[in-house]
VMD Tcl script that draws the C-alpha trace (Angstrom):
set ca {
  {0.00 0.00 0.00}
  {1.34 3.45 -0.91}
  {2.56 5.62 1.95}
  {0.03 8.40 1.27}
  {-2.84 5.88 1.32}
  {-1.64 4.39 4.62}
  {-1.34 7.85 6.10}
  {-4.79 8.83 4.81}
  {-6.24 5.76 6.53}
  {-4.45 6.66 9.76}
  {-5.68 10.26 9.50}
  {-9.25 9.09 8.79}
  {-9.24 7.08 12.01}
  {-7.49 9.80 14.05}
  {-10.00 12.38 12.78}
  {-12.95 10.12 13.68}
  {-13.93 9.85 10.00}
  {-14.42 13.61 9.65}
  {-12.95 15.96 7.06}
  {-10.03 18.06 8.25}
  {-11.59 21.23 6.79}
  {-15.40 21.03 6.84}
  {-15.67 18.55 9.76}
  {-18.31 16.52 7.88}
  {-18.53 12.75 8.10}
  {-16.80 10.97 5.21}
  {-16.83 7.48 3.75}
  {-14.03 5.38 2.31}
  {-13.53 2.25 0.29}
  {-16.75 0.72 -0.96}
  {-18.94 2.31 1.74}
  {-20.77 4.88 -0.37}
  {-24.09 3.01 -0.60}
  {-24.28 2.49 3.18}
  {-23.21 6.11 3.75}
  {-26.00 7.31 1.43}
  {-28.61 5.29 3.27}
  {-27.39 6.30 6.72}
  {-27.45 10.03 5.88}
  {-30.28 10.13 3.29}
  {-27.97 11.35 0.54}
  {-27.94 10.86 -3.20}
  {-24.96 9.09 -4.77}
  {-23.76 12.44 -6.17}
  {-23.97 14.16 -2.78}
  {-22.07 11.31 -1.14}
  {-19.32 11.40 -3.76}
  {-18.29 14.87 -2.55}
  {-17.76 13.35 0.91}
  {-15.39 10.54 -0.14}
  {-12.23 10.53 1.97}
  {-9.04 11.59 0.17}
  {-5.43 12.12 1.22}
  {-4.80 15.86 1.49}
  {-1.21 17.04 1.50}
  {-1.03 20.11 3.74}
  {2.03 21.20 1.79}
  {1.54 20.07 -1.80}
  {4.12 17.72 -3.27}
  {4.85 20.29 -6.00}
  {5.75 22.74 -3.22}
  {8.13 20.29 -1.54}
  {5.65 18.47 0.70}
  {6.07 14.75 1.02}
  {4.06 11.71 2.00}
  {5.00 11.86 5.69}
  {2.16 11.32 8.14}
  {2.66 14.85 9.50}
  {1.88 16.28 6.04}
  {-1.22 14.19 5.25}
  {-4.74 14.60 6.59}
  {-8.03 13.07 5.51}
  {-10.22 15.53 3.63}
  {-13.42 15.08 1.68}
  {-13.18 15.22 -2.09}
  {-14.96 18.61 -2.17}
  {-12.55 20.25 0.26}
  {-9.44 18.69 -1.23}
  {-10.42 19.76 -4.73}
  {-11.72 23.13 -3.61}
  {-8.45 24.11 -1.99}
  {-6.36 23.25 -5.01}
  {-8.69 24.68 -7.66}
  {-8.36 28.18 -6.27}
  {-5.98 30.66 -7.84}
  {-3.24 30.85 -5.26}
  {-4.26 28.00 -2.95}
  {-4.83 29.17 0.62}
  {-2.74 27.74 3.41}
  {-4.53 25.02 5.41}
  {-5.57 27.31 8.28}
  {-6.94 30.03 6.01}
  {-8.77 27.46 3.89}
  {-10.31 25.87 6.99}
  {-11.74 29.26 7.99}
  {-13.03 29.87 4.46}
  {-14.76 26.47 4.39}
  {-16.26 26.96 7.85}
  {-17.87 30.22 6.74}
  {-19.22 28.65 3.54}
  {-20.61 25.63 5.41}
  {-22.36 27.93 7.91}
  {-24.10 29.62 4.96}
  {-25.04 26.25 3.42}
  {-22.95 27.12 0.35}
  {-20.14 24.62 0.34}
  {-21.34 21.13 -0.49}
  {-24.37 22.22 -2.49}
  {-26.74 20.95 0.19}
  {-27.26 21.64 3.88}
  {-24.96 19.19 5.66}
  {-26.60 20.01 9.00}
  {-29.91 18.60 7.78}
  {-28.21 15.28 7.05}
  {-26.42 15.23 10.43}
  {-22.99 15.13 8.78}
  {-21.38 17.61 11.17}
  {-20.80 17.31 14.89}
  {-23.31 19.19 16.99}
}
mol new
graphics top color blue
foreach p $ca { graphics top sphere $p radius 0.5 }
foreach p [lrange $ca 0 end-1] q [lrange $ca 1 end] { graphics top cylinder $p $q radius 0.2 }
display resetview
């Protein structure tokens, strides 16, 4: 198993299955169908919450696959951070996501209604 995948799995467990940035519950492996049923989500909605390995410092910027550089982040957050012009640092991006989630404008649906965030 690749180092980044092992470290993503460790991070997923350490983070209690929640995204580093948006704090929403995530799924991994082949668990999407069960995740959809448990949270009353469509397949498309659940896809955004698939667990990915997020490099806090991107590999292209000198970041490696060390456990200290990898967190578990949902597909939406991981992609959202890196699609921005001038990617924000992890702390700034976390604040940005938190504000968007509070407005119900991050995942395209209200994650609170589906009980995906801690209370």
